[in-house]
VOVOMAR-743926 format. One line per 10 residues: number of its first residue (from 0); their letters; for each residue x negated, y, z of C-alpha. Coordinates in steps of 0.25 Angstrom, whole numbers, plus 5000, padded with zeros to 4 digits. Last residue first. Layout:
residues N
NUM	a	X:Y:Z  ...
***
This chain:
residues 685
684	lgisafiddi	4833:5089:5023  4844:5089:5012  4837:5081:5001  4834:5094:4991  4831:5102:5004  4820:5093:5008  4814:5094:4994  4815:5109:4994  4808:5110:5008  4797:5102:5003
674	ddhtkteans	4795:5111:4991  4796:5123:5000  4786:5116:5009  4776:5115:4999  4777:5129:4994  4775:5133:5009  4763:5124:5009  4757:5131:4997  4759:5145:5002  4753:5141:5016
664	agtrrsvdes	4741:5135:5009  4739:5149:5002  4740:5157:5014  4731:5147:5022  4720:5150:5011  4722:5165:5013  4723:5164:5028  4710:5155:5028  4702:5166:5019  4706:5177:5028
654	lhsesinveq	4702:5170:5041  4689:5165:5036  4681:5176:5044  4690:5175:5055  4688:5161:5059  4699:5151:5059  4700:5143:5072  4713:5150:5076  4719:5148:5062  4721:5133:5065
644	qtegkvqlti	4731:5135:5076  4739:5146:5068  4739:5136:5056  4746:5125:5064  4757:5135:5070  4760:5139:5055  4762:5124:5050  4771:5121:5062  4779:5133:5058  4779:5129:5044
634	lrnrrrntar	4784:5115:5047  4796:5121:5056  4800:5130:5045  4801:5119:5034  4809:5110:5044  4818:5122:5047  4819:5125:5032  4823:5109:5029  4834:5109:5040  4840:5122:5033
624	gltkpapgqp	4839:5116:5019  4853:5110:5019  4859:5123:5022  4852:5130:5011  4858:5120:5000  4848:5109:4995  4839:5112:4983  4841:5104:4970  4849:5091:4969  4856:5084:4980
614	slawcveqrf	4868:5079:4973  4880:5076:4983  4871:5084:4994  4873:5097:4985  4888:5096:4986  4887:5093:5001  4878:5105:5003  4886:5115:4994  4899:5110:5002  4892:5114:5016
604	aklkrpfsfg	4889:5128:5011  4904:5130:5009  4907:5124:5022  4897:5133:5029  4903:5145:5023  4917:5141:5026  4914:5138:5041  4926:5138:5049  4927:5135:5064  4940:5129:5071
594	saelgrmrqc	4934:5118:5079  4936:5108:5068  4927:5116:5059  4916:5115:5070  4917:5100:5069  4918:5100:5054  4905:5107:5054  4898:5096:5062  4904:5086:5052  4899:5093:5041
584	klrlfkllrk	4885:5093:5046  4885:5078:5047  4892:5077:5033  4880:5085:5027  4870:5075:5033  4878:5063:5027  4879:5071:5014  4864:5071:5012  4862:5057:5016  4873:5052:5006
574	etkmkqcrcw	4867:5061:4995  4853:5055:4997  4858:5040:4998  4868:5041:4986  4871:5025:4986  4884:5028:4978  4892:5021:4989  4885:5030:4999  4887:5042:4991  4902:5040:4991
564	riiqqlaecl	4903:5038:5006  4896:5051:5008  4905:5058:4998  4917:5053:5005  4911:5057:5019  4907:5071:5013  4922:5073:5010  4926:5071:5024  4916:5080:5029  4920:5091:5019
554	dcfsptecll	4935:5089:5024  4931:5092:5038  4921:5103:5034  4933:5111:5028  4939:5114:5015  4934:5103:5006  4937:5107:4991  4923:5109:4987  4918:5096:4993  4929:5088:4985
544	krfaeiktng	4923:5095:4972  4910:5091:4975  4914:5077:4979  4921:5076:4965  4907:5081:4958  4900:5070:4965  4910:5060:4961  4908:5064:4946  4893:5064:4947  4895:5050:4953
534	avdksltqek	4904:5046:4941  4894:5052:4931  4882:5044:4937  4890:5031:4937  4894:5033:4922  4879:5035:4919  4875:5022:4926  4886:5015:4920  4882:5020:4906  4867:5016:4909
524	lisfismles	4872:5002:4913  4880:5001:4900  4868:5005:4892  4859:4995:4899  4869:4984:4896  4869:4988:4881  4854:4988:4881  4854:4974:4887  4864:4969:4876  4854:4974:4866
514	dplfdrrisv	4842:4968:4872  4848:4954:4872  4854:4948:4885  4848:4936:4892  4860:4929:4898  4861:4924:4913  4873:4916:4917  4876:4914:4932  4883:4902:4937  4889:4903:4950
504	gldekvqkrg	4885:4897:4964  4872:4903:4962  4863:4891:4962  4856:4893:4948  4850:4882:4940  4844:4887:4927  4844:4878:4915  4836:4884:4903  4839:4888:4889  4829:4891:4879
494	katplttskk	4815:4898:4879  4821:4912:4879  4831:4909:4891  4846:4906:4891  4850:4902:4904  4858:4889:4907  4866:4888:4920  4865:4877:4930  4875:4879:4942  4887:4875:4934
484	rildkaslar	4898:4884:4933  4910:4888:4943  4911:4903:4943  4912:4905:4927  4921:4893:4925  4930:4899:4936  4933:4911:4926  4928:4925:4927  4938:4934:4920  4941:4940:4933
474	lkkslllads	4927:4944:4935  4926:4952:4922  4939:4958:4924  4936:4963:4938  4940:4956:4951  4926:4957:4958  4929:4973:4959  4941:4969:4968  4931:4963:4977  4924:4975:4980
464	gclvedmnkp	4937:4984:4981  4944:4975:4991  4954:4964:4987  4969:4964:4988  4972:4974:4977  4962:4969:4968  4969:4956:4968  4980:4961:4959  4994:4966:4959  4994:4963:4974
454	lsvntlfpmp	5006:4955:4979  5018:4963:4985  5023:4960:4999  5037:4964:5004  5042:4949:5002  5033:4938:4996  5040:4926:4992  5048:4932:4980  5056:4922:4972  5059:4929:4959
444	khqsvqellk	5062:4919:4947  5060:4925:4934  5052:4939:4937  5045:4932:4949  5039:4921:4940  5033:4930:4930  5028:4940:4940  5022:4929:4949  5016:4923:4936  5008:4936:4934
434	llkeyqtsls	5004:4938:4948  4998:4923:4948  4990:4927:4936  4984:4939:4943  4981:4931:4955  4973:4921:4947  4964:4931:4942  4961:4936:4956  4960:4922:4962  4949:4920:4951
424	vligrflvwl	4941:4932:4955  4942:4928:4969  4938:4914:4967  4926:4919:4959  4922:4929:4970  4922:4918:4980  4913:4909:4972  4903:4921:4970  4903:4924:4984  4901:4909:4988
414	rsimsivvvn	4888:4909:4979  4883:4921:4985  4885:4916:4999  4878:4903:4996  4866:4911:4990  4865:4920:5001  4866:4909:5012  4855:4901:5005  4846:4914:5005  4849:4917:5019
404	ltifeelklh	4845:4903:5024  4832:4904:5017  4828:4918:5022  4833:4916:5037  4828:4930:5040  4819:4938:5030  4825:4951:5035  4831:4954:5021  4835:4940:5020  4843:4940:5033
394	qksrlfavsc	4850:4954:5028  4854:4946:5015  4860:4935:5022  4869:4945:5029  4872:4952:5017  4876:4939:5010  4885:4935:5022  4892:4949:5020  4894:4947:5006  4900:4933:5008
384	rdmscsmlqa	4909:4939:5018  4915:4949:5007  4916:4937:4997  4924:4929:5007  4933:4941:5009  4936:4943:4994  4939:4928:4993  4948:4929:5006  4955:4940:4999  4957:4931:4985
374	aglvklctwe	4962:4920:4993  4973:4928:5000  4977:4934:4987  4978:4919:4980  4986:4915:4992  4996:4926:4991  4997:4924:4976  5000:4910:4978  5011:4913:4987  5016:4923:4978
364	ltpqspvech	5016:4912:4967  5023:4903:4975  5034:4912:4979  5036:4916:4965  5038:4902:4960  5027:4893:4952  5031:4890:4938  5042:4881:4932  5045:4884:4917  5055:4891:4908
354	gakvgldrqi	5055:4894:4893  5057:4880:4888  5045:4880:4878  5036:4888:4887  5040:4879:4899  5037:4866:4891  5023:4872:4888  5021:4876:4903  5026:4863:4908  5016:4856:4899
344	nkpcldkldh	5004:4865:4904  5008:4863:4918  5017:4872:4926  5012:4880:4938  5016:4873:4951  5004:4864:4952  4994:4876:4949  5001:4884:4961  4999:4872:4970  4984:4872:4966
334	laqdinmnkl	4983:4886:4969  4988:4885:4983  4979:4873:4985  4967:4881:4981  4971:4893:4990  4972:4884:5002  4971:4896:5011  4963:4888:5022  4952:4885:5012  4951:4900:5009
324	knvcqevqkl	4951:4903:5024  4939:4893:5026  4931:4900:5015  4934:4914:5021  4929:4909:5035  4917:4903:5028  4913:4916:5023  4915:4922:5037  4905:4912:5043  4895:4916:5032
314	akytkmgrhs	4895:4930:5037  4893:4924:5052  4881:4916:5047  4875:4927:5040  4875:4936:5052  4867:4926:5059  4871:4921:5074  4874:4907:5071  4860:4904:5064  4857:4890:5069
304	nrlmrlmgsl	4869:4881:5071  4880:4890:5063  4870:4893:5052  4870:4878:5048  4885:4876:5049  4887:4889:5041  4878:4885:5030  4885:4872:5029  4898:4879:5028  4893:4888:5018
294	vkietrfiec	4887:4876:5009  4901:4870:5010  4908:4882:5005  4897:4883:4993  4900:4869:4990  4915:4871:4989  4913:4882:4980  4904:4875:4971  4913:4863:4970  4925:4871:4964
284	rllklvkene	4939:4870:4972  4940:4885:4974  4935:4889:4960  4943:4878:4952  4955:4882:4960  4953:4897:4956  4950:4894:4941  4963:4884:4940  4972:4895:4946  4967:4905:4935
274	lllgniiadt	4970:4895:4924  4984:4892:4930  4987:4906:4931  4983:4909:4916  4992:4897:4912  5004:4902:4920  5002:4916:4915  5002:4910:4901  5014:4902:4903  5021:4914:4908
264	qldysihvss	5019:4922:4895  5022:4910:4887  5036:4909:4893  5042:4903:4905  5055:4907:4911  5055:4903:4926  5057:4890:4934  5052:4891:4949  5041:4884:4956  5037:4884:4971
254	aaspfpinir	5051:4886:4977  5052:4895:4990  5046:4891:5003  5033:4900:5001  5020:4895:5006  5016:4902:5019  5002:4909:5017  4991:4903:5026  4978:4912:5024  4985:4925:5026
244	nwpqlamnhr	4979:4937:5018  4989:4935:5006  5001:4940:5015  4996:4954:5013  5005:4961:5023  5012:4970:5013  5021:4979:5021  5036:4977:5025  5041:4990:5031  5043:4991:5047
234	pvfasttsgi	5027:4995:5048  5019:4985:5056  5010:4989:5067  5021:4995:5075  5029:4983:5076  5040:4978:5067  5033:4966:5061  5031:4961:5076  5021:4966:5085  5006:4967:5083
224	lflgpcivvh	5002:4959:5070  4997:4945:5072  4987:4935:5066  4989:4928:5053  4989:4940:5045  4987:4953:5053  4993:4963:5043  4990:4977:5048  4981:4976:5061  4976:4963:5058
214	snvedmvsed	4973:4966:5043  4966:4979:5047  4956:4972:5056  4953:4962:5045  4951:4972:5034  4942:4980:5044  4934:4968:5046  4933:4966:5031  4929:4980:5029  4918:4981:5039
204	lrgkvtlghs	4911:4969:5033  4908:4957:5042  4895:4952:5048  4896:4959:5061  4911:4963:5064  4916:4977:5064  4928:4981:5072  4920:4993:5079  4921:4987:5093  4915:4975:5087
194	ggdlwfvkse	4922:4964:5079  4917:4949:5079  4931:4943:5077  4941:4955:5076  4950:4952:5088  4964:4956:5085  4973:4960:5097  4988:4960:5100  4996:4968:5110  5011:4970:5113
184	akmekltgel	5011:4980:5124  5012:4977:5139  4996:4975:5140  4991:4966:5150  4988:4954:5141  4982:4962:5131  4972:4968:5141  4967:4954:5144  4965:4952:5129  4957:4965:5129
174	llkdcmddet	4948:4961:5141  4945:4947:5135  4941:4953:5121  4932:4964:5127  4934:4977:5120  4923:4987:5120  4912:4977:5116  4920:4972:5104  4915:4959:5099  4928:4953:5097
164	gsvflvsmpe	4933:4965:5089  4946:4972:5092  4959:4975:5086  4971:4977:5096  4985:4979:5092  4995:4985:5102  5010:4984:5101  5020:4992:5110  5033:4987:5115  5026:4984:5129
154	plrrldesrq	5021:4997:5133  5006:5000:5133  5001:5001:5147  4991:4990:5146  4984:4997:5133  4984:5010:5141  4976:5003:5152  4966:4996:5143  4955:5007:5144  4955:5007:5160
144	qhvhtqrpph	4956:4991:5161  4944:4989:5152  4934:4996:5161  4928:4983:5165  4924:4979:5152  4912:4989:5151  4903:4982:5142  4906:4992:5130  4918:5001:5136  4931:4994:5138
134	lpfslclvgq	4944:4991:5130  4939:4999:5118  4951:4995:5108  4944:4990:5095  4956:4994:5087  4968:4997:5095  4981:4998:5088  4993:5003:5096  5008:5001:5093  5022:5007:5093
124	vpndsedslq	5020:5021:5097  5028:5027:5108  5040:5037:5106  5046:5039:5119  5034:5046:5125  5027:5046:5138  5023:5032:5142  5023:5025:5128  5016:5038:5122  5005:5037:5132
114	kalaaaarsg	5003:5022:5130  5002:5024:5115  4992:5036:5118  4983:5027:5127  4983:5016:5116  4980:5024:5105  4969:5032:5113  4962:5018:5116  4963:5014:5101  4956:5027:5097
104	msrgglvidd	4945:5023:5107  4942:5010:5099  4950:5011:5087  4964:5017:5086  4979:5015:5084  4993:5020:5087  5004:5014:5080  5016:5022:5076  5030:5017:5072  5041:5024:5064
94	itlkqlsrly	5034:5035:5057  5042:5043:5047  5031:5050:5038  5032:5064:5031  5036:5072:5043  5023:5069:5051  5026:5072:5066  5024:5058:5071  5010:5057:5065  5006:5071:5072
84	rlvahyarvr	5011:5066:5085  5003:5053:5084  4991:5061:5080  4993:5071:5092  4994:5059:5101  4980:5053:5096  4974:5066:5099  4979:5066:5113  4975:5052:5115  4961:5055:5109
74	ytlnlgkctf	4960:5066:5120  4964:5057:5131  4953:5047:5127  4942:5056:5127  4931:5053:5116  4936:5063:5106  4936:5065:5090  4949:5061:5086  4951:5056:5071  4964:5052:5066
64	rlcvfgnssl	4970:5040:5058  4985:5040:5054  4991:5027:5047  5004:5026:5041  5007:5011:5039  5011:5004:5026  5000:4994:5024  4991:5002:5016  4992:5012:5028  4987:5002:5038
54	chalsvlqkf	4976:4997:5029  4971:5012:5027  4972:5015:5042  4964:5002:5045  4953:5006:5035  4952:5020:5039  4952:5015:5055  4940:5005:5052  4933:5015:5043  4933:5026:5054
44	nmdggaghtl	4938:5038:5047  4947:5042:5059  4935:5046:5067  4924:5039:5075  4917:5038:5088  4927:5036:5099  4937:5027:5090  4946:5031:5079  4961:5033:5078  4973:5027:5071
34	ivathrpkaa	4988:5030:5071  4996:5020:5064  5010:5023:5058  5022:5015:5055  5030:5021:5044  5045:5024:5040  5052:5028:5027  5042:5022:5018  5036:5028:5005  5024:5020:5000
24	vpvclaadlh	5011:5028:5001  5007:5023:5015  5001:5035:5023  4988:5036:5029  4985:5049:5038  4971:5053:5041  4968:5062:5053  4959:5073:5058  4963:5079:5071  4967:5094:5072
14	kpgfpvkvke	4963:5105:5082  4970:5114:5092  4978:5103:5098  4978:5090:5089  4984:5093:5075  4982:5081:5066  4975:5084:5053  4978:5075:5041  4970:5067:5031  4978:5060:5020
4	esfem	4979:5046:5016  4989:5039:5007  4993:5024:5006  4995:5014:4996  5000:5000:5000
***
């Protein structure tokens, strides 16, 4: 579901709080809202808060996150109350239920405000979301009673969801479970295995951890969601709960096959579906794939006894978990059953002549689509975990640790990644064929199995951006024969053909291109390089235009954050370093600006500095050169002091000659210092 995000200012006494409001685009009469805030040392742009807010908004929630810089809990509660009043005062939204949420200290403020509203107001909130609730300071478990007082006094109709890591040094697992038993409100807790107080897990990508946390907050397949389907955490309208994320999907009780009108177009769709189905089954049941899984299991058994503490072992364990989930899904059995339900060649020929034939029903096809989508997401997750294991082994190789072991692990992980990619590409092509047949069947014999849930139009909508790139036209045209070949390939050489055995899991064909083709490849690469340069210049001009439109240091700081992120992606180290230095200065000026001061001339000069930092050519602005001038003056002062001490020992007879000699040397040195200053100024030092 699409959503829009806008930056707003929440009035709080004589000043304003920075906030971001995310609203679903689809028009709805009533909404459920979630308010989020950060911990003691962050802001509303903390990546976990942004990820959770976008996930909630894409699932139909109105989400408002705000920044409150303060370490006093009473001050944070007053700020939270001001944000709650602002949300309820919005005329364009009709809010029914409100959930207060936060991370670390923000969750304490949310719980305190929820208790305060339940005691003093007739309009309390419906739930509290606590991310990494700080039950006690690190290694001070004796003070947990004081911090959990607000939780224990929450009323019974309210729902509370805790998300904490098992390795959180500020939330002991036994103490939190004891607090849950003492609470009057309905409460649940999700423990992130290996998670720290920052909800990060060693050996896992931050994106995968955030996706897991978001799914348990919004969807929670196979576990629980706080309250019933009418609680504060679930909007009253039905939303897409992504049923393909479950391992065990109940089979529909409707008819497995139906009779529909059959023509040449339907026959072509059935034929294409059977071909793609056979490719996927061939990949899942091939001997190479099974052998690599056995090698992975043997490797884990060996590492479990001697290298249990290695990060590589933990990453390989996660790959094995994905493989076991794939077995539990029984995707190969589901595809085999689909093959049995499809008409055979003779039945299809008779169906074309008769004009009707028996094909899989709409519930069966929708159920198969869910299984295919789940298997594709599982393959994507497996590829990510293979990448993590590869990087862990690469780090050991750089440190020259366990060289033989890590070389074997890298080769095995590389082969598994290629096989997972082949299965993902084949599943994507098969999903397209399934949707075409589903469209034909639903038009003739509509029997919907999925209610209030719409299937994605293609696999790209389900996968992340990096995996979606793998589903290009070239990779989709890749057949199962290209992925499962003999391990020995024939390479043409000048003397003749030579048998070369390569144990890479897939065959690699290398051809020696003639000079004409090489020149064409070089020309293509040159054009791509030029196009990248043009695109980079266009982006820089767009950033300069954005900088000219910034009316305050606050907006300029946000624009700098976008530019630094782009420079990091483009690997522009010099520009990124200069822009980070300017962002620090901008943050200081933003604090003064928030106090009521105005610096229009300073803002104009600052824009010029940022524009120069985007393409540092020529002399730097004067404001960037002040540090250089101070360094030059300090060097000249030290030099003059040294010369004064030397002049004491000079005789009067040679004084005039020595003065003239030193005057010439001083001019030469001054010229040299000017050249060095220009160099320092050009790089912003």
